[in-house]
C-alpha positions, -999 to +999 in steps of 0.1 A: -802-211+375-797-174+369-766-162+350-756-126+345-739-119+312-704-105+314-679-094+288-670-130+279-705-137+265-715-102+254-731-101+219-733-139+218-765-156+205-787-171+231-784-206+216-746-205+214-745-192+250-766-221+262-744-246+242-713-232+260-729-232+294-748-265+292-720-288+281-731-322+270-767-311+262-776-316+225-787-284+206-820-300+198-829-301+235-817-265+240-838-253+211-868-271+227-865-253+260-860-220+243-891-224+221-911-235+252-902-204+271-884-222+298-853-201+291-858-164+299-838-133+293-845-106+318-877-125+328-890-125+292-892-151+265-864-149+239-855-165+206-825-186+198-810-158+177-814-132+205-781-113+210-772-111+247-761-078+262-738-069+291-758-073+323-786-094+309-798-121+333-805-155+317-827-180+335-819-217+326-842-244+339-828-275+356-810-297+330-792-329+336-757-326+320-738-351+340-727-381+319-739-413+336-729-449+329-750-481+330-781-463+317-813-484+315-825-489+280-856-468+272-851-445+301-850-407+300-813-409+303-807-427+270-796-393+256-770-391+282-757-426+273-753-414+237-735-383+250-711-406+269-704-425+237-698-393+218-673-382+244-653-413+239-654-408+201-639-374+206-606-391+215-604-405+180-606-370+163-570-361+154-558-327+167-537-308+142-530-277+163-538-264+197-529-234+219-547-212+244-569-197+216-575-224+190-582-261+186-578-273+151-589-309+142-590-332+112-627-339+110-636-374+099-660-379+070-695-389+080-695-368+112-715-336+113-698-305+127-727-301+151-758-320+161-794-311+153-819-316+125-823-353+134-785-358+133-765-374+161-741-353+182-715-336+161-678-327+164-684-297+186-705-316+211-680-344+213-652-320+220-671-302+247-680-334+264-645-347+263-633-314+278-661-308+302-638-300+331-617-275+312-623-238+314-628-234+277-656-218+256-654-240+225-672-227+195-672-236+158-655-209+137-667-223+104-683-254+090-676-281+064-700-307+050-707-338+070-693-360+041-662-339+038-631-346+059-603-322+069-593-290+087-619-277+111-612-247+133-627-244+168-621-213+190-614-217+227-621-181+237-648-156+227-622-131+218-606-155+193-640-163+178-647-127+171-614-121+154-616-152+133-652-145+122-641-111+112-614-126+090-640-148+074-662-118+067-632-101+051-624-134+031-588-133+042-587-171+048-572-192+020-590-226+019-577-254-002-594-288-009-583-320-026-610-337-047-611-365-072-635-359-101-648-382-128-634-377-163-606-356-177-608-321-163-599-296-190-564-280-185-577-246-194-606-247-169-589-229-139-618-208-127-655-215-122-676-185-115-712-196-111-738-181-087-756-207-065-790-209-050-801-232-021-835-249-019-857-243+011-857-280+020-844-293+053-806-294+057-806-332+053-824-328+019-810-295+009-798-291-027-780-263-044-784-252-080-765-230-104-787-198-107-775-165-122-796-147-096-782-167-067-753-159-044-719-153-060-696-184-059-661-186-072-637-216-072-601-219-086-589-253-099-555-268-103-548-302-118-526-324-096-528-357-115-547-376-140-555-412-131-572-443-145-588-474-131-619-495-130-627-486-166-628-448-159-606-417-161-603-394-131-586-361-122-572-352-088-577-315-083-567-289-058-595-264-053-593-230-037-627-216-028-629-178-029-664-179-015-679-202+010-713-213-003-730-245+007-719-275-015-699-250-037-672-274-050-697-302-054-720-282-075-693-264-095-677-296-105-710-313-113-721-283-134-690-288-155-698-324-161-671-337-139-688-347-106-669-356-075-663-393-071-685-408-044-708-378-042-743-392-034-761-360-041-746-345-073-725-373-085-726-402-110-746-428-091-738-458-113-701-450-110-704-445-072-720-480-068-692-496-088-665-478-068-681-486-035-675-523-044-638-514-048-636-498-014-645-462-019-676-457+002-675-420+007-672-387-012-636-378-023-635-343-009-610-333+017-603-299+033-565-302+030-550-268+039-561-236+056-541-204+058-551-176+083-538-152+108-536-162+144-563-144+163-539-132+191-504-129+176-516-121+141-488-144+128-495-164+096-508-199+105-508-227+080-530-257+090-528-290+070-547-322+073-533-354+058-555-372+034-578-397+050-566-433+048-595-446+028-589-418+002-552-424+000-557-462-004-581-456-033-556-433-050-530-460-047-553-484-065-553-461-096-527-457-123-513-424-133-518-412-169-499-384-187-514-349-185-526-336-218 
């Protein structure tokens, strides 16, 4: 199949273009056919990061994208069966806001925003599969951790994506999270300014460290409530991130000796095991509120995601204690 690039896909990365065109095909497979040279741009091999230009001709090899039922176990169509399951799962992802330009969802904890790196299909693939017949160019505008729930913005048009990404570069978004940390967070600790550095391990094993020579990272903290239960003290915090570094809130709270409850990478593992028996089997971090300008109307848009049921239930099991 040959596709000539028009204004809708101009300046788009090759991998993102293929993801939009080949709905239902996992990114891992698309990266394979790019690396193998089966995908060509103007008859030449290209990399996943290649930026497409107006008038470029992209050759895409035959790919089965139709979702089939009754797939035989062990067949080459197993992947399609998984895609069908993912499409059904998309119906369970709550929609917070939608118009002709944006689709905003409340991402569940435990679901990656996109597939790849050995992970199953993510939110964006599920949404594309469930809307395969719609004339939409769904793309992730930003990302949140797999373990984190909450507001996730998806663009439906390339024009909206460009405007929103420009807002991100200008840091005009206001992002607020709710998190429960172990211990009594100091009342005077309202700002954490600690540069962060990522390891070079795979995304699944990636760790982030405080490093003065790393990337700037700033988080603002506000105490919502102090709580007690299961022989421990906790603090419910609202966190506004002024930068968007990987694992920023998780590392900033841990570095201040108040790790996020349920964090299996930077947290208190003994406490996590104890609380898992009490019903908290995930990290208590939720993208609760996002303020931005609508990409078309430029009107202020406030997007809020209610706290996940399992987090709310855990809070209800704790007792409030006076702030000090």
